[in-house]
Each structure stands twice: as structure tokens, then as C-alpha cells.
N, C-alpha and C positions, 0 to 999 in steps of 0.2 A: 918312752918318748919325749923329745926333744921340744923345750917351746919355742915359737920363732916368735921375735919381738918385728910388728914392723914400726917403721918411724916415716912422718909427714906424708900421714893417708889423708889424701883428698877429699873429707865424707861428700864434700858438695856435688861435685860428680861419680862418685862412688858408690852411693849408697841410694836405692829408689826404694820404693813403697812404705810402710806405714807404719811409725815406730811403736811397739807394742804399750796399751798402756801400765805395762807392769814396770816398761823403761820409763816412762815419763811423758808419752805420747798418749793423745784421745782415743786412736784404736777405728778415729772415723777416717775414711780418704774421701770424704765430699758434706759437707753440706745440707739440709734438706731446705729447699724454703720453707720459713718459719721457722725452726729453731732458735732458740735461743741462745746466743753465743755467750752475754758475760750478759753480769747484772754490777751493776752500784746500785746505795744510797746512802740516806742520812735522814738522822732526826734533827730537826731542831725543837728544846725546850726554852729558851730563852724568850720573856716577857715582855715585847714592849709597846710604849703608846708611839704615838704620830700622830703629832700633830702640825700639819703639813697640806697642801691639797696637793695635788698631782700623783708623779709617780715617783714609791717610794722604793729600794732594794731590799730585798728579806733572805733571801739566800742563792747561793748556785755549786752547779754540781757538773766535774767535768768527767766523760767517757772516754776512752781508745779507743776505736774501731779496729777489730782483726781486719775484718776484708768490706773493700773500700765501697762495698754495693751495699750496704749493712742500711737498714734502717733502724729509727733510734725513736724504740716507744718510750714514750715523758710520762711520767704520771705523779703529779703533785696534790698534798693534800696540806690548806692552810689553814689552823684555826684563828676564827675571825670574831670580835666584840665591836660592834659601831652602835656611837650610844649620838650621832646625829644623823639630819637627813639629807638625802642629797644621792648618789652615786657612786660603791665603792665598790670595787671587782679585782680578781686579779689577771696581770699579764702573764706572758712566757717568752721569753725569747735570746736565741742561740747569737754565740761571737760570730764574725764572718771577719773573712780573710786578709780582709783591709784594717782590720783593727773594729773597737766597741760592739758592738749587738744591734745586733734585728728583730724585729717583731714576730712571730709567729705564730701560729696556730688561731686565727685574726674570727672573728663570726662577723659579717656584711656589715651589722650594723659598726665597728669597731669607731669609726674615723669621731662618732661622739663622745664616746667616750676615753679624749685623750689614748686609742692604738690598745685598748684595752680588752687579753681577747681574755678567753677561759673563763666562762664560766657566770659567774655565781654575781648576781649582783646586788645588794642587800642595804634596803633601805630604817633608818628608826628604829634599832633592830636593840636593845640594850642585853641580846642573849648573843651567849656562844654560840657560830653556828664553824664548822667544820666542812668547810667549802675544797670541792675535787675537782683535777682536773683531768683527764688525758689525751696523750696529742700521738698522731703517731709521724714522725720526720726525715724527712729525706734527704740529710745530708750531702750527699757525695764529698767527704772528707778523704784523704788519703788515709794507708794506714798507717799507724802509728802519730800519729795528730790527732792530740785529744780537742775534743768538744767540750764549750762550756753551754750547760741554760744556765737563766736568772729567770728567778723566780720574782716577780715586783708588786706592790699592794698598790692599788691607785684612786684616788679620789679626787670627789670633787669640792671636798668642804677641807677648812683649817681644823675642825673640835677635832676634841680627842678620838682616834680609831686605834683599837684593839689589836695584838697576835697574839694566840697563842692566851690570852684570858676572855671572860667577860667583861665586861662595862666596870658590874657591881665587886670586881676583883675572887668573886668567891667558888667560878668554878676555871679552871684553867688545862690544858689544848698540850698537845702535841703537831708540830708542821712536821711533812720529810713530802725526802724527794725521792722515786727509782727509776731508774735508768736502767733501757736493756737494749741490748744490741741486737735485733731479728737478721737472719738469712735472709737474703731474698734471693 
């Protein structure tokens, strides 16, 4: 039997169906709601001392959605030591199309804490606490455009605050962020 070579085959109009998993496809023809389409994560082990009031950027993480209608499940955890009286909290932001970042996931009393979202308020603590927060975002971004999320630390005191360590420096931890694209 002779082998025939086909040249200039237009695969966009000539091939239909689903690429089998053996050939690099997913084997799926659609994704059911709630399915995790992708996950990105990062751990941060850097120890930091913050001696300023207001917001301080801690870390960012980006994800590029594969489906325009997807939701993004954001989960982060920060090791926080605080040796000051007053209010300290974590803040979550998402980048916006016009540039910069906007606060997301805020509670009803957030304005009294400079927009602090998520989470945890901790006053006069000389121990290390792991502050965690989970938020389901509906960003409505285009497929192929990265979305960046930022975690900030907020304090109303300029006394030393600690990330990934206790005031005594005897105990340390790791902070992390996980982003999951969820099919809708």
C-alpha cells in the first residue's frame, strides 16, 4: 500500500471532535460546573519586619483563565506576629483593566480599617498566628489575559509587625497563596 502525503491541511476546519488523552488532549468535550480547571500556588518563606502603619504589599500571584466565565477561588495563609496594640489585618486585591488594583472580598466593616478584607484582626499578640482566608472571585476576564491577585498587610500602628515569625523570633512559618480556576 502506498503512503500518500497530504500538504496544506487546514486543521481548524477539517478536524472535529475531541483530541484523545493519548495525543495530549483532555478527553473532555465540556467541563461541568465546579470542576477545577487549573491551580497555581506559591509559598513565601521570607521573614519580614514591617514598621509602618497603613498597607504593605506582601505577595502577588497571577493566573490566566482558560474559560472566560470561570470563577477564581483564592486561598491564602500568612504567618503573622504582632507586638503592637491596635488593629492589623490582611487585605486582598485584584488587578483592574485600567491599571492598579481594587479591593475585593471585604467585610461590612472594612472601611473603618482602611479597606482591610479577610480576615483576621489581631491585637497585642506576641505569638505567631497563621491567618487564613478563602474568597471566590468572579473576575470576568478574557481568556488568555492573566489576572493578578495581591495580598497586603494592614496595620494602624507603626510599631514592629512580623511576617513569617513571632516577635521573639523563636518560631517561624511559611505564607502561601493558592489560586484555582473553577468552571461555571
